[in-house]
N, C-alpha and C positions, 0 to 999 in steps of 0.2 A: 413600540412594536406596532406594526401595521399588518393586518391580515390582508393578503392580496386576493382580490376576487377575480379569478381568471375567467376569460371568455370561454365558455364551454366548448366553442368550436375551435379554439386555438390552444387549449391546454388540457392535459390529461393528468391533473394532480388535484386531490381533494383540498379545498380551500382552508380547512381548519388548521392545517400544518404548513401552509404555503405562505411565507411571511417575508416582509421587507425588513431586513436587519437594521436598516438605518444608515449603513455606511455608504450607500449609493453605488451606482455603477462605476467601476474603476476606482472606488475609494480604497480598495486594497490593491496596490499596484503589483501586477504580475511582472515576472522577469523574462526577458527575451534574450537568449544566448549570452548570459552573463559570463564573466571571465572565470575560468577554473585555474587553480594553482596546485602545486605539488602537495601531497599529503604530509610531507615532512614538516615538522614544526617550524613555524615562521610567523611574521607579523600579520600576514593576510589570512591566516586561519587560526589565529590565537584566540578567537572567540569560542572555539570548540574545546570542550573537555572530552577525555576518553570515554566518559560515561554517557555523553549526549547521544541521542538516537539519530541515526542517519538513514536515508533511503539510498541503497546501493544498487548499481546496475552496470551493465556493459553496453556501451553505445559505440558503434563503428569500431569495435575491437578494444576500446579503451575503458578500463574500470573507472567509474565516476561515483561521486557521492553528493547528495543534496541533504544537508542537515535539517532536522526539524526546526532548529534555531532560525533558519532562513524562511522556512515554510510557515512558521507562526505568523510572519508579517506579510508574506507574499502569496501563499497558498498554491500558486501555479508557477512552474518554471517551464517555459517552452524552449526546447533545444533542437538544433538542426546540425547533423553531422553527415556529410555525404548525402546519400539518398534517404537517410533516416530522419524522421521528423516526429518527435515525441513530446508529451507533456507529463511532467512529474507533478503530482497533485497531492495536497494534504489539507484536510479540513480539521482545524483545531477543535471545533465543537463536537464532532463525531469521532475524532481520533482516527480517521480513515485515510489510508495511504493507497493510492492507485496510480498506475502508469497507463497512458493512452498512446496508441499509435496514431498520430495525426494524419498519416497517409490515407487513413480510412475516410477522412473528410477533405481530401485534396491538399493536405499540408497546412490548412488554416490554423492559426493560433487560437488558443483558448484563453478566455478572460473570466474575471470574477464579476458576476452580475449584481451582487449586493442583496440578492434574494436567497432565502434558504427554504428547504423542505425537510421537515422533521429535524431541524438544526443543521442539516447537511448543505454544504456549499452547492450552489447552482451555478454552473459554468455557462458561458455563451461562446459561440464560435465567431471569430472576427471575419465574417464573410457574408455574402448574400446568396441564398436566404439564411437568415439567422435563426438558430434554434436555442432552446434552453435545456441544459443537460444536468440533472441532479448527479453529483459525482459518484455516489455509491451505487447508482443504477447504470451509469454510463450510457444512458439512452435518452434520446430527444423526447422531451415530455411537453414542451410548449413551443408555440409559433410554428416553424416549418418542420417538415420531415419527422413528424411524431412517430415514434417507434423505431427510428433508425438507431443502430447500435454502434458505439465507438469500439474499435478493436483495442484489446489490451496489450500493454507492453510489460514484460516481466520485470519485477523489482524485488528487493529484499530489504527488510527493515531490521536493524540491529544497532548495537553500540558502535560508536566511531572507532574505538580501539579494535573491536572484533573485525570490522570491515578492513581496517588498515593491515591487520595481521593476515587476513585472507588475500588481500590484494595490495602488496607494498607499493606498487606503481600507481595506485589510485590518484586521481585528482579530486579536488573539492572546490565548491564555490568560494570565491574570495569574499571577505566582508566588505570590500570596496565595490559597491554596486551603484554608487552615485545617488543613494537614497539614505537619508539619515535615520538609522535605527540602531538600537543597542541590542545586538544579536546574542548577548550573554543573558539577557533578561527575558524570562517567560512572561508574556503580557496578560495572562488570564488568571493570575493569583493562584487560588487553591483549586481551580476548576478540574485539573487532572487527577487530584488525589483520589485514592481508592475509597476513601470514606465520604466522598462527595457524590451523592446520588442525583444531584440536580443538573438539569440541562438549561441552557440559556433561554430557549424559546419553547413553545408548546410541543408536547410529545404525547403519543398514545400512552396508555398505562404501561409501565416498565415491567419487563420480565425479571422477576426477582430471583431466578435460579443462580445468578452470578451478580457480583457488584456491577453497578451501571457503568463505571469507568474502568473496569478491568479490560485489558486488551485481549482480543481473540485473533487467531489466524483463521480466516474464513474462506470457504468455497461457496459461491452463491448458488441459488436454485438453478436447475438445469432447464434448457429449452424444452425438454420432455416433461417438465412439471415436477421433477423430483425436488424435495426440499434441500436447502443448503446444509452445510456442516460447519459448526464453529468449534474450534479447538481452544480451550481455555488456557491462557498463558500460565496462570497459577497452577492448574492441574498438570500441565506439561512440566513445570518446575518441580512438582511434587513426585513425579515418577522416579524410580530408583536410578541412580547414576546421573552423570552430567549430560548424556545424550539420550535422545528418544527417537525411535522409529515406529511409525504407525502405518499399517497397510489398510486401505479401505477401497471402496468403490464410489466413484463420482462420475456422473454423466455416462453411466454404463461402462466405465473403463476402470481398470486397476490404477490406483495412484498410491504414492508413498509420501508420508510427511517426515521431514527431517527437522529436528529441533536440538538446540544446545542451550544449557542454562546460562553460561557465562555471557555469551553475546545477547541473550534474551531475544532470540529470533530463530527463524527457520524458513522453510519453503516446502512446496508441494511439487512432486515430479512424477513423470511417467517412468515406471521402473524397468526400462528396457535398455539393453546393451546399445550404446550409441552407434555402433558399426554394424553388428549382426542382427539387432532387433531381438535377441534372446532375452527372455524374462530373467532378471537378476533378483536374487534373494539377499536381503539386507539384515544386518544385526548390529548391535552396539557392543563395544568392549569397554572395560573400565578405563583403559589408558589410551587406546588408539581411536576412539570415537566411533564413526560409522564406517562399516566396510561391507562389501558384498561377498558372500561365500562362494559365488560362482567363479570369480576371477581373483579374489583376494585384494581387490583395489580398495583403498581408503577414499572416502568422499567427504567433502565439506558440506555445510548446511546450505550452500548455494548450488549444490549438485555438480561441483567441480571435482574431478578425480585428482587427488593431491599426492597419491603414492600408489605404486603398483602397476599392473599390466596396462591399465587404461589411463595412465598419467596424462593429464592435459585434455582428456575428453570431458564432455559435459552431458549430464542427463537433460532431457527436455523438460523445462519448467512448465507448470500449469499457470499460464499468464493471468488467469482470472482470480488467482489467489490475492487476498488483501488482508490488511490488518485494520481493525476498527475497535472502538469501545463496544462492549457487550450490549449496553442499553440501546445504542443506535442500531447495531447489527440486528438485534431481535425485533426492533420496531420496523425495520425494513423487511425482515424475513421472519415473521412470527411463527412459521411452521418449521423453523430450522431445527436440525438435529444438533444436540450439544454433546461434545466429548468432554467428559470430566475425569478421565482415567479409565484404566482397564477394570 
């Protein structure tokens, strides 16, 4: 482990937690427009179990999935479809999943620098001038353009089975990416276990309100200085029923959290009628899941209307939403509000 001593004039990160991980620049090979195949069972997606976690999203109208199994080894997948240029990113050390709209940096691809900050992946843009971007901040912190923000791209994390059920026409990355890896094997041993409170590199004192490796659904601090909000996965699972709806205020606006126990995932949305802009009221039912009482429409945890008057419409997702380990989230956002149930 080597602590990086940044030039104060070229880096806005405290050196105590700014570390060279030892893998080297490009030592973790990112993927650029890999092949996607049908989600139907077949040899090219046989590495995936129904219980494996995937990152699901809609790109150029097509449902797509990037499994954690791929991201354990590659961390960044750069994708281009039509005018859309995005990066799907996952840091195995902080458990953080974020999507970025690369159009905000002229379509440049993102790479893995080999550096970490508070255990979090530091990305670099493949262009001139180059900046360094801690993934959980999505902000240039070293070299050029310090303070520049990457636009977010909305994604949803859940089990592979759940994503397939929601989007039967989904595609998924093939295991044949011309790089020899065993995508059925998690390469970090017991690192993700809830009983493991250790992080690989130096961290601030951990917030012990939740287990360090518990996943949370997070809304980051706002530009206006309001603290972020973390929704505990375990607390969400402990709420009565299989589905949960939580209404709250974030960045001065009303938002609604959808969650389901079986997929072990959810999302955050602006709770307004996709056509008229009318405020919708939501509730859960024991058998039908999430519905709005305004139109009687049923909604999936990805904000898709799946039955009723608004069938086929979508709620606007809050793109800044991310999933991360609690310990890492609280280290980045020590003033965060924590939701542990009603």
